[in-house]
C-alpha positions, -999 to 999 in steps of 0.1 A, spaced: 423 792 571 393 786 549 395 782 511 376 816 508 401 835 530 432 824 512 446 855 495 479 841 480 485 833 444 464 805 430 482 779 409 461 761 383 470 732 361 452 734 328 451 703 306 466 708 272 441 687 252 464 687 223 452 662 198 464 645 166 465 612 147 490 584 148 494 568 113 482 532 108 512 509 114 525 488 85 528 450 89 552 429 68 542 398 48 558 376 22 591 390 8 588 417 35 563 436 15 540 457 36 503 466 40 481 479 68 454 451 67 461 415 76 436 399 52 446 421 22 483 416 30 480 379 32 460 378 0 485 398 -19 518 387 -5 513 355 16 525 350 52 558 365 63 590 354 47 624 368 43 635 386 11 647 360 -15 624 332 -1 601 320 -28 576 307 -3 572 305 35 589 277 54 556 262 66 539 245 36 516 220 53 499 216 87 488 182 101 457 188 123 445 163 149 410 162 164 397 150 198 360 149 207 327 130 204 322 112 171 296 135 157 318 166 162 348 148 147 327 145 115 318 182 117 355 191 122 366 170 92 339 187 70 350 221 83 387 215 76 379 203 41 358 234 35 386 256 46 407 243 18 385 260 -7 369 295 -10 342 304 15 318 333 7 297 356 28 270 380 17 295 405 4 279 434 22 312 446 38 339 437 14 366 457 31 358 447 67 347 411 60 361 399 26 355 364 12 380 337 24 402 324 -5 409 290 10 439 275 28 458 255 2 491 257 -18 480 290 -32 474 324 -16 469 335 11 488 310 32 505 288 6 500 260 31 479 228 29 459 211 57 465 174 64 438 157 84 418 124 85 411 93 106 448 88 114 447 120 135 413 115 151 405 101 185 370 99 198 357 106 233 329 80 238 294 96 241 285 73 270 317 83 289 310 120 283 273 116 294 285 98 326 309 127 334 282 153 328 259 135 353 284 144 381 266 167 405 296 188 417 304 214 391 342 214 396 344 176 397 324 175 365 349 198 348 378 175 360 361 144 347 355 159 313 391 172 311 403 137 320 384 122 291 399 146 266 434 143 279 431 104 278 421 106 241 449 131 235 474 106 250 463 79 226 465 103 196 500 115 206 513 79 205 507 77 168 532 86 141 534 110 125 521 133 153 499 162 145 512 197 147 480 212 162 451 194 179 415 206 179 395 200 211 359 196 198 336 207 226 298 198 221 269 221 233 261 199 263 296 203 277 295 240 271 261 243 289 271 222 319 308 230 323 312 267 316 300 299 331 288 333 317 293 368 330 261 389 332 259 426 323 261 433 361 294 414 362 281 384 380 294 349 372 266 324 366 263 288 354 250 285 319 228 256 329 223 234 360 217 197 351 187 178 364 209 156 385 225 187 401 191 202 408 180 170 425 212 169 445 207 205 456 172 197 468 187 168 489 211 192 505 184 217 513 163 188 528 192 180 552 206 150 533 243 144 536 268 130 511 292 101 515 321 123 502 324 161 507 334 165 470 300 153 459 282 183 475 268 203 445 267 235 466 305 238 470 320 270 460 354 275 444 369 282 478 360 247 488 374 230 457 404 209 465 428 216 437 403 209 409 399 227 376 380 259 379 376 265 342 372 241 312 393 260 287 423 267 309 421 232 324 424 216 290 452 240 280 471 233 312 467 195 311 474 193 274 507 211 276 525 179 286 522 166 250 542 195 235 516 202 209 495 234 208 457 230 211 427 249 199 392 246 214 364 247 188 327 251 196 299 238 174 292 273 161 328 275 148 322 245 126 290 257 110 291 261 73 258 280 71 255 315 85 227 323 110 210 355 97 191 360 129 222 362 151 238 396 143 267 390 167 277 357 150 307 359 126 300 349 90 316 317 77 343 335 57 354 356 88 354 325 109 376 307 84 400 337 83 404 337 121 405 299 124 432 294 98 454 324 110 454 309 145 461 274 132 490 287 110 507 304 140 501 275 164 518 252 139 549 274 140 542 298 111 545 336 112 514 352 95 529 387 96 553 409 116 555 446 124 573 464 96 586 495 114 598 483 148 635 488 156 653 454 155 664 443 190 634 457 208 618 434 234 583 441 246 572 428 280 538 427 296 538 422 334 508 410 354 498 388 384 476 358 391 465 337 421 477 301 424 446 278 426 465 252 447 477 279 471 458 278 504 467 313 514 444 336 493 468 365 497 495 348 476 501 363 441 525 351 414 541 374 389 541 367 352 558 382 321 548 380 285 578 388 263 576 396 225 606 402 203 606 426 174 603 396 151 570 386 167 581 356 188 562 354 220 572 338 253 556 333 288 577 334 320 565 326 355 580 348 382 582 345 420 552 343 444 547 368 472 521 378 497 498 407 489 472 420 513 445 439 493 429 454 524 463 468 536 482 474 504 454 481 478 440 461 449 469 463 425 498 440 434 534 453 432 567 435 432 595 444 456 628 455 441 644 421 443 615 402 427 611 429 399 648 427 391 646 389 390 616 388 367 632 413 343 665 394 344 647 362 334 632 381 304 667 393 293 682 359 298 655 343 276 660 370 249 697 362 249 691 324 245 668 331 216 691 356 199 725 338 201 737 356 232 728 391 221 713 416 245 682 435 234 688 471 223 657 482 241 632 468 267 596 481 268 574 471 297 536 475 297 516 472 328 479 478 335 485 494 369 509 521 381 545 512 390 554 510 427 586 527 437 604 494 446 590 478 414 603 506 393 637 505 410 640 467 405 631 469 368 656 497 362 684 479 380 679 448 358 682 468 325 714 487 332 732 467 305 704 475 280 710 507 260 674 520 262 642 512 282 606 524 285 582 515 313 546 523 305 515 520 327 482 517 309 446 523 322 410 526 311 388 551 329 358 551 306 366 585 291 348 593 259 354 619 232 331 628 203 335 642 169 310 655 144 292 628 122 279 594 127 312 576 136 335 577 166 370 592 165 394 577 140 416 548 152 449 564 161 435 596 175 454 608 205 448 635 231 477 648 252 462 659 285 496 668 299 532 656 295 525 624 315 489 615 307 477 607 272 447 591 255 449 568 225 420 554 204 433 519 196 398 513 181 377 537 161 367 546 126 391 531 101 391 549 67 406 518 49 376 497 61 351 525 54 335 518 88 339 514 126 340 477 133 329 478 169 294 474 184 297 500 211 311 535 216 349 530 219 369 541 250 404 553 245 434 536 261 451 559 287 489 561 292 491 571 329 529 567 335 559 566 313 595 562 326 622 559 300 642 572 270 617 574 241 594 603 231 557 599 238 551 596 200 571 564 198 552 550 228 519 556 210 531 543 177 543 510 193 510 506 211 492 510 178 514 484 162 511 459 190 473 459 186 479 443 152 499 414 166 471 391 179 475 360 157 444 345 172 424 365 146 428 381 112 410 412 123 424 446 113 434 453 149 424 447 185 416 471 213 446 462 235 483 457 227 493 420 226 515 426 257 485 429 279 456 416 258 458 380 270 475 385 304 444 374 323 439 342 303 476 333 303 477 338 341 446 316 345 463 287 326 495 291 347 472 290 378 457 257 366 491 244 358 504 250 393 539 260 404 554 225 404 544 213 369 566 221 339 554 248 316 560 256 279 574 291 274 561 295 238 531 319 237 512 298 211 505 271 238 484 296 257 463 311 229 
């Protein structure tokens, strides 16, 4: 029977396209007073503290620095400058306000301690020798070894720093990192002259004494080395039980570059830098003000183990965030996933899903004096498999409420009259199980849209659970404000999934047999 000859009743599903606006979530600061903007809230009330506290618990941060001597000097100058006000051109006072300084006064009520006691230099000659290594991955390993050796010396001193800055010079960035082109290709930033000469020898038929010296080796041929400078430093540095922060030369500049429109001004850089520093040292810049106590948010994702010879092996990972803002990372079980047979998006079987969720609940109980969460919310950037869903549900039977939410991005765009995109918080209900949410867009409080490109809405493609869809959207909006790596008004993704790829990469570098730190601040 052809489509044209069918004469029965035709069933059509028309999208609803109901739209509305989710209110901007409030975040809580000093004395549990609320505001919608991180910078304004910090400036008015200081970082989060309980009612009755005259000041936050964290009143000083000791900062260590590791890197070549010239950059250590730049870092000391930058830290000193961050103790006083830093100004920009004032053209966008709501989006990019001046930085008041990090000292005993507002916004952080916290002073920075730094100096030669907490510095350890990486010798220029040693760094130059490492950069002459012709194999890209061996070069990364040698550079990481130099920084970790300096970190070891620094950690043997008392008092120990609370956070350590890895100062990375331009030459290391150029020869040990990659960039992603607009076409999505991964390319080296620069190939050294020694590497170019070695590649010519390979093409001429010359052989190398050791296979690892071959500069043409791809990552598949790399024998357990570090694939990426940042995540290698994070993974190797975790053994010292001190959070680290990588800083590039552009971070430490005290003069703005007017020709580079994409560069952040010095005041904005100071806001972002000090907020991240405060959190990594153990402080709480702000919390969500309107989240029900006892809620545990979980982001579930997957990664490949670098040391695993079977490319089909995947490892599950969970990022858990309590309603108080505490973040934890858990490593789940490994399993085989054949993309050609099973599809690109990995899924856990029922047993593995239940085990991962039980680990999250057990961690929550340890951190909350044996109390179960009142509600578990799972975010995932792919649809739930049947077994996966069954396993998650079986693990939360003792929890009163749960919501499992699958998120996606399909490049859908909506338009409204005027020069600006839709307001942040705009939602469109396509049908009862498919919704769009603009987590970025025009923000009336900022008098502008902060992005450089036309924003795409976040799509909620699945929701299994007890809560109304309005609660799901409100929570997603709130979680876009919980990235303490920046003092920006909000980010495009909820914190449950925003850093899943980077955290997974660090766990991949760490390997399954090395101990890991559960605190999220070690992975930022």
